N, C-alpha and C positions, 0 to 999 in steps of 0.2 A: 280111109285110103289116102286122101290128100294130105292129112296130117302125117302119115307114115312117110310119104314121098318127100315132104318138106324136111322132116327130121333127118331122113337119110341123106338128103342133099347137104344139110348142115354138117353132118358127120363127115361126109366126103370132102368138104371144103374147109374144114376147121383149120388146117395148117396154113391156109392162105388168109385167114381172118386178121383183121386189125381192130383197134378200138380207139375211141375218142373220149378221153377222160378229162374232167375239170374238177376243181375244188368246189364244194357247195358253198355258195356265197349269198349273203343278203346285201343288196344294194340299197342305200339309204339316202334320202334327200333331206337336207337340213334347211328349213324354211327361213330362219333368221340369219343363219350363216351363208345362205345361198350357195351351198356346196354339195358335192356328192361324196359320200363315205361308203365303206364296205366292211362287212364282217365275214371273216372266214369261219364258217360254221363247223369245220372239222377241227380247227386249232383254237377257235375263239379269239383270234387276233383281229383287232380293229385297226383299219387304216382310214384316218380322217382327211377330209378335204383333198380328195384325189383329183377333183376337177371343179372349176368354178361353174356355177349354174346361172343362166340368164344372159341376155344380151345387154342388160343394163341393171342398175341397182333397183331395189324394191320390186324384184321379179316375182316374189312369193311362190316358190315351188309348192305345189299342192298335191301332186300324184305322180307316181312312177309305175310304169309297166315294163317288165323285161320280156323281150321276145328273142330267144336264142342269144345272139351276140350283140343285139341292139337294145338299148333302153330308151323309152319315150318318157320325157319329163314334162308334165303340164305346168305352165307358169301363168298363174292367174293375174299377176301384176303387170307383166309385159305382153300379155295376150299372145302367147306362142307355145309351141312344143319344141323342146330341144331334143334332138336325136343323138344319142351317145353311143359310140363304138366301144363296147366293153373290153375288147381285146387289147386295144392300145390306149384306152381311156381318153379319147379325144372326141370332140364334137363332130358328128357326121352330117349334120344338116338341121334345118329348121322348118317348121310349119307355122305360118302366121294366121292370125285372126283379126277381125276389126278392132281398132283402137278402143279401149275402154269396155270391151264386151265381157271381160272377166270369164274366160274359159275355166270351168270348175271341175268337171269329171269326164273321163273318156272310157270307151269300151271298143275293142276290136271286133269287127264282124268276121274278118279273115285276113289273109295276107294282102288283100286289095283295098279294103275300106275300113275306116275308123269313124266312129261317131263321138261327138263332143258336145256337152251342154255349155251354153253361154249364159251365165247367170244374169248379167245385167241386160243383155239383149233379149232375154226371154225366149231363147230359141235353141234348136238342136241343129247341128251342122254335120254334114257328111264330108269326109276327107278322102280323096283319092291318094293312096299311099305311094303310088308310082309317080305321080306328078307332084305330090305333096301340096296339093291345092284343095281349098274348099270348093266342092262342086254342087252343093245343095244346102239351102238354109230353110228350116221349117219352124214357124212359130209353135211353141210347145206349151206355153203357160208361164205364169209369173215366177221368176227366180228359180229355175230348175237347177238341181244339184246332181245327185247320184244317178248313175245309169248302169244297167247290165244288159247283156244280150243273151237270149236263149231261144233256140229253134226259130231263127229268122225273125224274131221280134225283139225290139228294144223296149225296156221298161225304164221309164224316166221318172224320178222323184221330183215332183213340182211342189216347192215349199209354199208358194203363194205369199212370199215375204214382200211387203210393200216398203221400199226404202224411204218413201215420203212420210209415212205414218209410223214407221218402225214397229210394225205389227204383222201378224200372219193371218191370212185368210184360210179358206178351206184347202187343206192339203189333199193331194191326189197323186196317183201313179198313172201316167199316160202311157198307153200301149201303142207302139209304132211298128208298122210293117216294114222291115228292111228290104223286102223283095220288091214291093210296089212303091216304097217311100211314101206311105200314107198313114194317117192317124186311124187307129182301129177303135179304141174305146178309152174310157177313163174309169179308174177305180178310186173311190173316195177313201181317205185315210184319216187318221188323227192329225193333230197339229205338227207342222214342221217335219215332213218326211225328208230325210237327208241322204241316207245310204241304203243300198240294197245288196243282198247276197243270195246266190243260188245254192240251195241245199243239195246234198248228194242224192236225195230222193226226188229232186226236181221241183221242190217247193221254194218260192221266193220269199225271203224275209226282208221286210221293209222297216227300217228304224225310224220311228217318229220321235224326235227329241223332246217335243213339248215346247213351252214358251219360256223356259228357264225361271219360271215363277210358280204359278199355281196349276199348271197343266203338266202332269208328269209324263215321262217317256213311256212308250209302248212299242211293241213290234207287231206289225200287221203281217199276216201270213196269206200269201196269194197262190192259188192253184193256176198255173199257166195253161192247163188244159181247158179251163173255162173262163180264164181271166177274171176271177172274182176272189175277194177276200173271204176266208172261211173261219178264221180264228184270230185271236189277239193274245199276245204274251204281255201281261201287265207287269213289266219289269221295274217301273218307277225310275226316279232320278232323271238324269240328263244324258242318256246314251247317244252316241253318234256313230263312229266307225264300227264296222262289224267284220268278223272273220269266222268262218266255219271250218273246224279242224276235220281231218280224216275220220276221227272217232265220233263224229256227229255232235260234238260239243260246240255250241255257239258262244262266241265271246264278243263283248261290247266294250269299247273304250268310252268311259263315262265321266271324263273330266276329273274333278277333285282338285280345284285350283288352290284352295287355302291351305289345306293340310296334305294328306296323302292322296295320290291319284287313285281312281277307282276303276276296276274292271268287273263287269257282270258276266254271268255265264248261265246257260240253260241247255236242256237237252233238245237237239235239233229234230228229233223224231217224235218224242212224247210231249215236248214243250214244258217239262218240269223245270222250274227255276231252281238252280243251285245257289247262285249268288246274285242278289238284286240290290236295290237301294238300301235295304235294311242290313245286309250282311255282305258287302262287296269284298272282292279281293283287292287288297291295298298294294299299290306300287308307288314309284316315285311321283312327285307332285305333277298333276296335270296330265292324265292319260289322254293323249290326243289322237292316237291311231293304234291299230292292232292288226296283225297278220299271222296266219297259221302256216307252219312249216309242215312238210310231208310226214314228219314223225309225230304229229299231233301236239308238239309244243307250240306255244304262241309267243310272239314278240310284241310287247306293248311299248309304243313310243311315248315318251313323256316330255313335259315342258322343262324338266330338270336336266335336260341334255343327256339322258340315259335311256337305254332300251333294256327292258326287263323281260327275260325269257322265263316263261312259266310252264310247268308241266300240268298234266291233267288234274292234279289235286289242287292246283292254284299255288303251289309252292314255287319260290324263285329258284330257277336252275342256274341262271347266269345274269350278271349285270354288265352291260357294255357301255362304256363312256364314249359318247358320240360328239359330233360337231354341235353347232349352236341351233337348237330347235328341231330335232328330228321329227318329221311329220308323216312320212310314209316310207314304205320299203317294198321290195319285191325280190324274188329269188331267181337264180340263174338256171332254171330248169331247162333241160335239153330235149328238143323234139326227138323222138325215137328212143329215149331212155325209159323204156316201159317199166322196168323193175325198180327204178328210182335209185340206182347206185352211182349216179352222176358219171356214167360211162355208157357209150353206145357200142355194144359188142354182141357176141354170139348169144350171151345170156338173155338179151332182150328179144331176139328172134324166137328163142325157145319159149320164153315167158309168154309172148304174144300168141304163139301157136297153141300152147296149152290153154290159154284163156279162150280162144276162139273155138277150139275143138273139144276141150275136156272140161269146160266150166271152171277153169283155174282162177286164181286171184285176178281181180280187175287191175288194169294199168294204174300206176300211182298217179295221184293228183299232181297237176291238172291233167285231165283225161286226154288232152290233145297230144300228150306224149305217146299215146298209143295209136295216133293217126298220122304217121310220118309221111303218107302220100297226100295228105291235106284234102281228102275228098269228102269230108264231113261225115264219115262213118268209120268205125273200127271193124275191119273184116280181114279176110285172107289176103286181099290186095296189099294191106299194110305189112303183113308178114313177108310177102314176096319182095316188096320194096326194101325192107330192112335187109333181107338176105342179099339182094343185089348190091346194096350200099356197102355192107360189111365185107362181102367176099369178092365182089366184082368191081368195086370202085364206082358204083352207080351214084346217082344224085344224092346229095346230102338230105337227110330228113328235114321236112318243113313243118311249120306250126299249123295244125288244123284249126278249125274254128274254136274260139275260146269257150263256146257254150256246149261243145260236144260232150255227150254223156255216155 
């Protein structure tokens, strides 16, 4: 009954509707060039060096997260986050960290708080996004790197790297309660856990790179329902960055510095290895990062100043010539763009209603596109919120929690 009422309301209001369309774009940080570039994914046009990154030289951009019209760029060398307004391509502000703390990776809890690992300070910090200040620092373990947040818990990859001995101790994932800001438990892993990703089935994939010598890379699989590892993908080589595509293929950027860069792939549901150390997908030299787009293509960033776009077969679909040292990228997904056409319009409201009431297709990744009211759940309230925005000039859709499923 409610579905019928909502659809009837949409039909009655359609003439008054408006839309908000953007071009699908990958925003790229270049770590050596210390600059921001962009790729128009509709036209494949690259624009390099649209903005200088960092408040000083040797800023070492390490990660970028795009949230609607803002990009957050983590700078390990100058201990800060640069906030970029993507509409006018200017700097909108800064978030500072202790000098020499080496901020390494970040994850958003919601629109109010951000968590960042400080590798040299061996800590996890909580940032208030309204004041842009660190409000809490928690010791988390030696040399933490990657972090993801899922269901009010942060999962932090603690590498146990000792800068004095140049060696790794016992790797682990520390589980942290973001509601009480307390440590919950530790999950032991293999050597050098660096990056994590959340599968579409709710399983956490932890990439353990190994020691770059005689301990090969593996992926630990963690069930967040019990906060325990239950399986290992013995992928081999030296994998680091990870991306999980909508088709449940998991991709790993695995270096390859001397000759061709290497990308590995496995099934994110069955864990069958498609491409490992013995049969990698070859890209340009030095695969340093990898990200999955909504169409299940993946973009591998390489040390050869190129980004290689691969399809599900591992074939090269496009090669983009970038700035100096592309290291990470993110896409300009819109909150409220439920059907993934990079427009917020009546089609999104209908899509969401069919998903909620008729078991229609799920909102496109990332799932927060289907939570425009930001209440941490995808439900009828989001459909009503979209209808009010599209037809009544209501509040603009907001980004819900990054971990919403």
